[in-house]
C-alpha positions in Angstrom: -19.3 13.9 26.2 -21.2 17.0 25.3 -22.4 18.1 22.0 -20.4 20.6 19.9 -21.1 24.0 18.4 -19.9 24.6 14.9 -18.1 27.8 14.1 -16.8 29.0 10.7 -13.3 30.4 10.3 -11.6 31.6 7.1 -8.0 30.5 6.2 -5.7 30.2 3.3 -3.9 27.1 2.2 -1.0 26.3 -0.1 -1.8 25.3 -3.6 -0.2 22.6 -5.5 3.2 23.3 -7.1 4.9 21.2 -9.7 8.4 20.8 -8.2 10.4 17.9 -6.8 8.1 17.8 -3.6 4.5 18.4 -4.4 2.5 20.7 -2.1 -1.0 20.3 -0.8 -3.8 21.5 -2.9 -6.1 24.3 -1.9 -8.7 23.2 0.9 -12.1 24.9 1.5 -12.4 27.4 4.3 -11.9 26.0 7.8 -14.5 25.3 10.3 -14.2 24.1 13.7 -15.9 22.6 16.8 -15.9 23.9 20.4 -15.5 21.3 23.3 -15.3 22.7 26.8 -12.8 25.7 26.5 -11.0 24.2 23.5 -11.5 24.8 19.9 -10.6 22.3 17.1 -10.2 23.4 13.5 -11.5 21.2 10.8 -12.3 20.9 7.3 -14.6 18.3 5.7 -15.1 16.7 9.0 -17.3 16.9 12.1 -16.6 16.1 15.6 -19.1 13.7 17.1 -17.7 13.2 20.6 -14.5 12.8 22.7 -13.7 10.4 25.6 -10.8 11.3 27.8 -8.2 8.8 29.0 -9.5 9.3 32.5 -13.0 8.2 31.5 -11.4 5.0 29.9 -8.7 4.1 32.5 -9.9 5.7 35.6 -7.0 8.1 35.6 -5.4 10.5 33.2 -2.7 8.8 31.2 -0.8 8.6 27.8 -2.9 7.4 25.0 -1.3 5.5 22.2 -2.8 3.4 19.3 -6.4 2.5 18.3 -8.3 -0.1 16.3 -12.0 -0.9 15.8 -14.4 -3.7 16.1 -18.0 -4.4 14.7 -20.1 -7.0 16.5 -22.2 -9.5 14.7 -25.1 -7.3 15.5 -23.5 -4.3 13.9 -22.5 -2.4 17.0 -19.3 -0.4 16.6 -16.6 -0.2 19.1 -13.3 1.7 19.5 -10.3 -0.3 20.9 -8.0 2.2 22.6 -4.3 1.7 23.9 -3.5 3.5 27.0 -0.3 3.4 29.1 -1.7 0.7 31.6 -4.0 -1.3 29.5 -6.6 -1.6 26.6 -10.0 0.1 26.8 -13.2 -0.8 24.9 -15.7 2.0 23.9 -19.0 1.6 22.3 -19.7 4.3 19.6 -22.7 2.8 17.9 -24.3 6.1 19.0 -21.3 8.3 18.0 -22.6 11.3 20.0 -23.0 9.2 23.2 -20.0 6.9 23.5 -20.0 4.5 26.4 -17.0 2.8 28.0 -17.6 -0.9 28.2 -14.4 -2.3 29.7 -10.7 -2.0 30.4 -8.2 -4.8 30.3 -5.1 -3.9 32.4 -1.6 -4.7 30.9 2.0 -3.8 31.5 2.7 -0.2 31.6 4.1 0.9 28.3 4.1 4.0 26.1 3.5 1.6 23.0 0.5 -0.5 22.7 -0.9 -2.0 19.5 -4.1 -4.0 19.0 -5.7 -6.1 16.2 -9.0 -8.1 15.8 -9.8 -11.4 14.4 -13.3 -13.1 14.4 -14.6 -12.1 17.9 -11.2 -11.7 19.7 -8.9 -8.9 20.1 -5.2 -9.1 20.5 -3.0 -6.5 22.3 0.8 -6.2 22.5 3.2 -3.7 24.1 6.9 -3.0 24.7 7.1 -4.2 28.2 5.6 -7.5 28.8 2.4 -9.7 28.6 3.3 -11.4 25.3 0.0 -11.3 23.2 -3.0 -10.6 25.3 -6.1 -12.5 24.0 -9.3 -10.7 24.7 -12.7 -12.2 24.4 -15.3 -9.9 22.6 -18.2 -12.4 22.3 -20.1 -10.8 25.1 -19.1 -7.1 24.4 -22.8 -6.2 23.4 -23.7 -7.2 26.9 -21.0 -4.9 28.3 -18.4 -7.6 29.1 -14.9 -8.0 27.8 -12.7 -10.7 29.2 -8.9 -11.5 29.2 -8.4 -15.2 28.3 -4.8 -15.3 28.8 -1.5 -14.3 26.9 0.5 -16.0 24.2 4.1 -16.2 25.2 5.2 -19.4 23.1 8.8 -19.4 22.0 9.7 -16.7 24.7 7.5 -13.9 23.2 7.2 -11.2 25.8 7.1 -7.8 24.1 6.2 -6.5 20.6 5.8 -3.1 19.0 2.9 -4.0 16.6 0.5 -6.8 15.7 -1.4 -6.9 12.3 -4.1 -9.4 11.3 -4.8 -10.4 7.8 -8.5 -11.6 8.0 -8.3 -13.3 4.7 -5.6 -15.8 5.7 -6.5 -16.0 9.3 -2.8 -15.1 10.5 -1.6 -12.5 12.9 1.8 -11.0 12.4 3.7 -9.7 15.3 6.7 -7.4 14.6 9.3 -5.5 16.7 9.3 -8.3 19.3 11.9 -9.6 21.7 12.4 -12.8 19.5 13.3 -13.4 15.9 15.5 -10.3 15.8 12.4 -8.1 15.9 11.3 -9.5 12.4 8.0 -11.0 11.5 6.4 -13.9 13.6 3.3 -15.4 12.2 0.4 -16.6 14.4 -2.0 -19.1 13.2 -5.5 -17.9 14.5 -7.6 -20.8 13.2 -8.3 -21.2 16.8 -8.5 -17.6 17.8 -8.4 -18.3 21.5 -5.2 -20.4 21.1 -2.8 -18.9 18.6 0.0 -21.1 17.3 3.4 -19.7 16.2 4.7 -20.8 12.9 8.3 -22.3 13.4 9.8 -20.2 10.7 10.0 -16.4 11.2 11.3 -13.7 8.8 14.4 -12.3 10.7 16.4 -10.4 7.9 15.7 -7.0 9.7 13.9 -5.6 12.6 10.4 -4.5 11.6 8.6 -1.5 13.0 5.2 -2.1 11.5 3.7 -4.3 8.8 0.8 -4.3 6.3 -0.3 -7.6 5.1 -2.7 -8.4 2.3 -3.9 -11.3 0.2 -4.3 -10.3 -3.4 -7.6 -11.1 -4.8 -7.0 -10.4 -8.6 -4.3 -9.5 -11.0 -0.9 -10.9 -11.4 -0.4 -11.5 -7.8 -3.8 -13.2 -7.2 -3.8 -15.6 -4.1 -0.4 -14.4 -2.9 0.0 -13.1 0.7 2.4 -10.2 0.8 3.9 -8.4 3.7 4.9 -4.8 3.4 7.4 -4.4 6.2 8.4 -0.9 7.3 12.0 -1.3 8.7 13.0 2.0 10.2 16.2 3.4 8.6 16.3 0.6 6.3 13.2 1.7 4.4 10.7 -0.9 2.9 10.9 -4.6 2.6 8.4 -6.6 0.6 8.0 -10.2 1.6 6.0 -13.2 0.2 4.5 -15.0 3.3 2.1 -17.2 1.4 4.1 -20.2 2.5 4.7 -19.7 6.2 7.4 -22.2 6.3 9.5 -20.3 3.8 9.0 -16.4 3.7 10.7 -15.0 0.7 12.0 -11.4 0.5 10.8 -10.1 -3.0 12.5 -6.6 -2.7 14.0 -3.9 -0.6 13.5 -0.2 -1.2 15.5 2.5 0.5 13.5 5.6 -0.9 14.8 9.1 -1.1 14.9 10.8 2.1 14.3 7.5 4.1 15.1 8.4 7.7 12.7 6.0 9.7 10.1 4.0 7.7 7.3 3.7 10.2 4.1 2.5 8.6 2.0 2.6 5.5 -1.1 1.7 3.6 -2.0 0.1 0.2 -4.2 1.6 -2.4 -7.5 -0.2 -3.0 -6.1 -1.5 -6.3 -2.9 -2.8 -4.9 -0.7 -0.8 -7.0 0.5 2.0 -4.8 1.7 2.1 -1.3 1.6 5.3 0.9 4.6 5.4 3.3 4.8 7.4 6.5 8.4 8.2 7.5 8.4 9.3 11.2 11.6 11.1 11.3 12.2 12.9 7.9 10.5 16.1 8.9 13.0 16.4 11.7 16.1 14.9 10.2 15.9 14.7 6.4 17.6 17.4 4.5 15.1 19.4 2.4 12.1 17.9 4.1 10.4 20.5 6.2 6.7 19.6 6.1 4.5 16.5 6.6 5.4 14.2 3.5 3.9 11.1 2.1 6.0 8.7 -0.2 4.0 7.3 -2.9 5.7 3.9 -4.0 4.5 1.9 -7.0 4.3 -1.7 -6.1 2.6 -3.2 -9.1 5.7 -5.3 -9.6 6.6 -6.4 -6.1 10.0 -7.3 -7.1 10.8 -3.8 -8.1 9.0 -1.0 -6.2 9.5 2.6 -7.4 9.2 5.8 -5.5 7.0 7.9 -7.8 6.2 11.0 -5.7 6.8 12.5 -2.4 4.0 14.8 -1.5 4.2 17.7 1.0 1.0 18.7 2.7 1.9 22.2 3.8 2.1 21.6 7.5 5.3 20.9 9.6 3.6 18.0 11.5 4.9 14.4 11.4 2.7 11.6 9.7 2.6 8.6 11.9 -0.1 6.0 11.1 -2.5 5.6 8.3 -5.6 3.6 6.9 -7.3 3.5 3.5 -11.1 3.3 3.3 -13.5 4.3 0.6 -11.1 6.2 -1.6 -9.6 8.1 1.2 -6.3 7.9 3.0 -6.7 8.8 6.6 -3.4 9.7 8.4 -2.9 10.4 12.1 -0.3 13.2 11.9 0.7 14.0 15.6 0.3 17.8 16.1 -1.5 17.9 12.7 -4.3 15.7 13.9 -6.3 13.8 11.4 -5.4 14.5 7.7 -7.8 13.2 5.1 -6.4 12.6 1.5 -8.3 11.9 -1.5 -6.7 8.8 -3.3 -9.5 8.1 -6.0 -6.7 8.8 -8.4 -4.3 6.5 -6.5 -1.1 7.7 -8.2 -1.9 11.4 -7.4 -3.2 11.9 -4.0 -4.9 15.3 -3.2 -5.6 17.0 0.1 -9.4 16.6 1.1 -9.8 17.6 4.7 -8.6 17.4 8.3 -9.5 17.5 12.0 -7.0 19.1 14.3 -6.9 17.1 17.5 -4.0 19.2 18.9 -4.7 22.9 18.5 -1.6 24.2 20.3 0.8 23.7 17.4 1.6 21.8 14.2 5.3 21.8 14.7 7.2 18.5 14.1 6.6 17.1 17.7 5.4 13.6 19.0 2.3 14.9 20.5 -1.3 14.6 19.2 -2.8 12.2 16.8 -1.2 8.8 17.3 -3.6 6.4 15.7 -6.7 6.2 13.3 -9.2 3.6 12.4 -11.6 4.2 9.5 -13.2 0.7 8.9 -16.7 1.1 10.3 -19.9 0.6 8.2 -21.1 3.9 9.6 -18.2 5.8 8.0 -17.2 7.4 11.2 -13.5 7.6 12.0 -11.8 7.4 15.3 -8.6 9.0 16.4 -6.4 8.4 19.5 -4.5 11.5 20.7 -1.8 11.2 23.2 -3.1 13.9 25.5 -6.8 14.1 24.7 -7.9 10.4 24.3 -10.5 9.2 21.9 -12.0 11.3 19.1 -15.0 10.2 17.1 -15.2 12.2 13.8 -17.5 12.1 10.8 -15.9 12.9 7.4 -18.1 15.0 5.3 
């Protein structure tokens, strides 16, 4: 967890071109940071610290997804998924991170976490159901497993997403309901309750759920479901007893709709397709699909934007006018979405310096929701990165 030396490098970038696929705008000269004997290239971002999987789990192992938590006292924590459990790392001092605890779980290459109130929820594709983790004493250095939710036979899941406005968690890609959307009532966060009706029209890989606060959809809770080769489904989940499919879009070059994030105004959805860079004809670079969702019943693909690197986009989060994408071998990519319909390249931090080819190594997940503005990234081989956008 040493400090890092800034070194400048110069490089050229592709400029924007008005063709069917738009290319990344010119970025400023590259800089970078040394950590041990490794050098990480960057632009408009600064490395604050790293924590290896061995430091978090007691042994080197595969790192997967990541989430964040802010305690009532304002202290910031990274929640990191690992092959054998979930780690909690305090990053209030981002240059001196501290491992607080580790909750063991079934061994799995896939683990996903979410937070509601002062509790964390962790799922994986091997077992455990939904682990319920008590964070009420985390500022004192203690996290505690309360138990696992296994109601209705729920044992495995690919993802879990919490809508803090409605107080519901949404479990997807599970062993029940055909892998569709299972809603959990978190009014008592220690004892979730499954709603009896699930959305089971398709298997869902990931989901993004929001409650609209204004405009034509005010008060409606909407799930954007990323359904792999089927593309995108938009579902009204306001009435948990009667989820309604509003629309289905199989966008151009859809190969495996993996995940996505919504613009702050709720009009555009930025979709990550995990296999287009490898399998889709004519897609040979990291590509973001911009879908206009102002009319939830008639989503429209308005642009596909290529970012000038061969890497695969994986997960993303929107915060403060930026779209943060974990892009496997491309590391963290930072996109300016202040003009929501016309995203522009802003910066990056390359967590995987070996290559930017379309492989499934490198930056898996990203979380950008901290008051400090710091961003955390999970890398499959190198663990946790704490990065400061600039």
